[in-house]
Backbone as ProteinMPNN parsed JSONL, in Angstrom:
{"seq_chain_A": "MTKAIETAIKLLETFPEPTQEHLVEELRRLAVEAQDEAKWDEQFTRRSTGLKSAARKAREEIAKGKALDMDFDKL", "coords_chain_A": {"N_chain_A": [[6.498, 12.109, -21.084], [4.574, 13.055, -19.48], [1.246, 16.029, -20.103], [0.83, 16.604, -17.827], [3.057, 16.949, -16.055], [4.779, 18.115, -17.653], [3.337, 20.92, -17.491], [3.312, 21.273, -15.027], [6.601, 21.766, -14.307], [6.917, 23.381, -16.148], [5.279, 25.738, -13.865], [6.842, 25.491, -12.007], [8.996, 26.605, -12.932], [8.779, 29.131, -12.452], [8.927, 30.266, -9.996], [11.595, 31.131, -7.565], [15.201, 30.044, -6.811], [15.645, 28.696, -4.834], [12.782, 28.746, -3.639], [12.329, 26.244, -6.189], [13.775, 24.948, -5.344], [12.582, 23.899, -2.42], [9.696, 23.496, -3.75], [10.669, 21.401, -5.2], [11.98, 19.524, -3.662], [9.922, 18.59, -1.487], [7.953, 16.998, -3.277], [9.34, 15.222, -4.428], [9.642, 14.419, -1.869], [6.857, 13.554, -1.197], [6.218, 11.992, -3.274], [7.797, 9.248, -2.997], [6.623, 8.778, -0.389], [4.017, 8.013, -1.466], [4.749, 6.169, -2.889], [5.44, 4.033, -0.768], [3.293, 4.068, -0.083], [2.147, 2.501, -1.933], [3.449, -0.078, -1.63], [2.229, -1.11, 0.986], [-0.129, -1.271, 0.263], [-0.079, -3.388, -1.9], [1.219, -5.452, -0.546], [-0.687, -5.585, 1.528], [-2.972, -7.023, -0.09], [-2.06, -8.932, -0.938], [-1.553, -10.807, 0.976], [-4.285, -10.442, 2.394], [-5.623, -11.615, 0.223], [-4.044, -14.302, 1.087], [-5.263, -14.676, 4.059], [-8.216, -14.876, 3.163], [-8.425, -17.491, 2.128], [-7.282, -18.822, 3.899], [-9.459, -18.808, 5.768], [-11.532, -19.63, 4.077], [-10.995, -22.206, 3.916], [-10.903, -23.005, 6.937], [-13.548, -22.708, 6.828], [-14.342, -25.3, 5.261], [-13.444, -27.054, 7.041], [-14.331, -26.774, 9.168], [-17.003, -27.759, 8.228], [-17.086, -29.699, 7.224], [-17.006, -31.278, 10.556], [-14.241, -31.99, 11.101], [-12.994, -29.638, 12.355], [-11.74, -28.365, 15.612], [-11.884, -27.732, 18.434], [-10.207, -24.42, 19.939], [-7.452, -24.844, 22.208], [-6.926, -22.253, 24.251], [-5.702, -23.02, 26.385], [-3.43, -24.175, 26.196], [-2.056, -22.302, 24.655]], "CA_chain_A": [[6.942, 12.947, -20.123], [2.663, 13.885, -19.376], [1.334, 17.523, -20.526], [0.643, 17.163, -16.248], [4.333, 16.981, -15.4], [5.576, 19.43, -18.652], [2.423, 21.609, -17.038], [4.353, 21.35, -13.187], [7.444, 21.598, -14.476], [6.748, 25.444, -16.244], [4.971, 25.922, -13.52], [7.851, 25.183, -10.897], [10.714, 27.471, -13.433], [8.206, 30.975, -12.659], [9.69, 31.127, -8.896], [12.71, 31.884, -7.474], [15.46, 29.076, -7.285], [15.271, 27.841, -3.356], [11.385, 27.905, -3.663], [11.691, 25.599, -6.354], [14.411, 23.45, -4.625], [12.07, 23.291, -1.303], [8.632, 22.198, -3.711], [10.981, 19.693, -5.384], [11.892, 18.393, -2.427], [8.509, 18.626, -1.354], [7.315, 16.769, -4.285], [10.288, 13.793, -3.432], [8.96, 13.758, -0.649], [4.676, 12.6, -1.402], [6.429, 10.748, -4.799], [8.458, 8.432, -1.775], [5.669, 8.088, 0.192], [2.815, 7.011, -2.676], [5.48, 4.352, -3.842], [5.506, 3.454, 0.096], [1.772, 3.581, 0.225], [1.277, 1.065, -3.253], [4.143, -1.35, -1.559], [1.514, -1.113, 1.485], [-1.368, -1.812, -0.498], [0.219, -4.492, -2.58], [1.384, -6.59, 0.41], [-2.544, -6.234, 2.165], [-3.797, -7.444, -0.793], [-1.539, -10.426, -1.161], [-1.881, -10.824, 2.497], [-6.008, -10.79, 2.255], [-6.0, -13.028, -0.303], [-3.694, -15.892, 2.008], [-6.318, -14.813, 4.299], [-9.466, -15.636, 2.482], [-8.255, -18.981, 1.664], [-7.544, -19.933, 4.98], [-11.27, -18.673, 5.943], [-12.207, -20.726, 3.413], [-10.836, -23.87, 4.207], [-11.854, -23.581, 8.113], [-15.252, -23.179, 7.14], [-14.829, -26.212, 5.027], [-13.547, -27.799, 7.791], [-15.784, -26.802, 10.704], [-18.512, -28.331, 7.97], [-16.706, -31.795, 7.452], [-16.716, -32.155, 11.184], [-13.28, -31.988, 11.254], [-12.462, -28.806, 13.094], [-11.011, -29.049, 17.146], [-11.613, -26.396, 19.542], [-9.0, -24.27, 20.34], [-7.193, -25.276, 23.683], [-6.014, -22.116, 24.514], [-4.225, -23.064, 27.948], [-1.302, -25.24, 25.517], [-0.783, -21.532, 23.878]], "C_chain_A": [[5.155, 13.748, -20.603], [2.913, 15.295, -19.5], [1.188, 17.821, -18.165], [1.886, 16.919, -15.572], [4.969, 18.318, -16.271], [4.633, 20.476, -17.694], [3.147, 21.761, -15.42], [5.737, 22.319, -13.468], [7.37, 23.572, -14.361], [6.347, 26.38, -14.832], [5.879, 26.355, -12.17], [8.939, 26.759, -11.253], [9.946, 28.925, -12.915], [8.548, 31.153, -10.965], [10.995, 30.908, -8.697], [13.233, 30.421, -7.672], [16.083, 28.573, -5.544], [14.198, 27.935, -3.242], [11.494, 27.144, -4.365], [12.579, 24.477, -5.397], [13.656, 22.379, -3.432], [10.878, 22.626, -1.985], [9.661, 21.395, -4.294], [11.496, 18.999, -4.711], [10.151, 17.93, -1.598], [7.937, 17.468, -2.452], [8.163, 15.316, -3.903], [9.39, 13.2, -2.872], [7.245, 12.696, -0.636], [6.003, 11.471, -2.671], [6.859, 9.624, -3.487], [7.689, 7.729, -0.947], [4.285, 7.752, -0.395], [3.959, 5.921, -2.391], [5.606, 4.075, -2.225], [3.803, 2.764, 0.379], [1.314, 2.472, -0.28], [2.345, 0.456, -2.687], [2.682, -1.632, -0.374], [0.676, -2.503, 1.013], [-0.947, -2.807, -1.252], [0.321, -5.677, -1.29], [0.037, -6.997, 1.08], [-3.265, -6.942, 1.224], [-2.971, -8.772, -1.574], [-1.841, -11.433, 0.13], [-3.569, -11.726, 2.782], [-6.127, -11.565, 1.703], [-5.497, -14.449, 0.606], [-5.186, -15.789, 3.219], [-7.361, -15.496, 4.696], [-9.487, -16.913, 1.971], [-8.499, -19.962, 3.123], [-8.438, -19.806, 5.747], [-11.351, -19.142, 5.476], [-12.258, -22.555, 3.53], [-11.142, -24.062, 5.202], [-12.462, -23.632, 7.688], [-15.431, -24.235, 6.552], [-14.346, -27.036, 5.705], [-14.439, -28.17, 9.067], [-17.168, -27.594, 9.338], [-18.213, -29.644, 7.97], [-17.326, -31.884, 8.425], [-15.557, -32.058, 11.993], [-12.274, -30.422, 11.936], [-12.241, -29.235, 14.775], [-11.211, -28.096, 17.257], [-10.611, -25.465, 19.648], [-8.896, -24.578, 21.732], [-6.409, -24.083, 23.953], [-4.953, -21.21, 25.675], [-2.714, -24.206, 27.144], [-0.914, -24.188, 24.168], [0.398, -21.074, 24.307]], "O_chain_A": [[4.752, 14.505, -21.486], [3.97, 15.879, -19.266], [1.393, 18.827, -17.486], [1.772, 16.649, -14.376], [5.506, 19.294, -15.747], [5.408, 21.02, -16.908], [3.344, 22.914, -15.034], [5.891, 23.416, -12.932], [7.54, 24.456, -13.522], [6.878, 27.471, -14.623], [5.651, 27.336, -11.463], [9.421, 27.589, -10.482], [10.671, 29.915, -13.021], [8.416, 32.318, -10.589], [11.638, 30.473, -9.652], [12.569, 29.572, -8.268], [17.191, 28.04, -5.487], [13.916, 27.022, -2.465], [10.728, 26.307, -3.89], [12.14, 23.448, -4.883], [13.741, 21.162, -3.265], [10.542, 21.532, -1.532], [9.576, 20.292, -3.753], [11.585, 17.8, -4.975], [9.648, 16.832, -1.362], [6.999, 17.002, -1.806], [7.664, 14.451, -3.184], [8.683, 12.203, -3.015], [6.849, 11.614, -0.203], [6.351, 10.301, -2.511], [5.833, 9.145, -3.003], [7.796, 6.531, -0.684], [3.47, 7.186, 0.334], [3.827, 4.942, -1.657], [6.596, 3.367, -2.409], [3.334, 1.696, 0.774], [0.544, 1.652, 0.219], [2.725, -0.021, -3.756], [1.911, -2.46, -0.859], [0.68, -3.725, 1.156], [-1.97, -3.488, -1.334], [-0.46, -6.624, -1.189], [-0.38, -8.145, 1.233], [-4.254, -7.542, 1.646], [-3.325, -9.375, -2.587], [-2.277, -12.584, 0.111], [-3.9, -12.859, 3.13], [-6.698, -12.537, 2.197], [-6.228, -15.418, 0.815], [-6.03, -16.686, 3.233], [-7.634, -16.217, 5.655], [-10.477, -17.394, 1.422], [-9.171, -20.942, 3.444], [-8.467, -20.66, 6.632], [-11.344, -20.146, 6.187], [-13.005, -23.518, 3.358], [-11.755, -25.125, 5.307], [-12.74, -24.828, 7.608], [-16.524, -24.726, 6.834], [-14.606, -28.156, 5.266], [-14.935, -29.145, 9.63], [-18.26, -27.902, 9.816], [-18.831, -30.555, 8.521], [-18.401, -32.443, 8.211], [-15.589, -32.033, 13.223], [-11.047, -30.33, 11.902], [-12.565, -30.363, 15.145], [-10.879, -27.282, 16.396], [-9.66, -26.096, 19.188], [-9.884, -24.621, 22.465], [-5.2, -24.311, 23.994], [-4.266, -20.21, 25.884], [-1.628, -24.673, 27.488], [-0.192, -24.438, 23.202], [1.174, -20.535, 23.518]]}, "name": "protein", "num_of_chains": 1, "seq": "MTKAIETAIKLLETFPEPTQEHLVEELRRLAVEAQDEAKWDEQFTRRSTGLKSAARKAREEIAKGKALDMDFDKL"}
């Protein structure tokens, strides 16, 4: 356990039990939110890498004259 967590626990212990319960629930909510944000960040990073790779490939095909104009009527 880190010093920061020990300090937070000591601080929480100074409150009445109902307040402790409320604060712990808020901490849980914040922790879940942080986990969710971390997952989104990881997914975005992975997708970003894939998008960069696709863009690089498209630029190479354009430079080699292999790219065709998009026919939006066929979509």
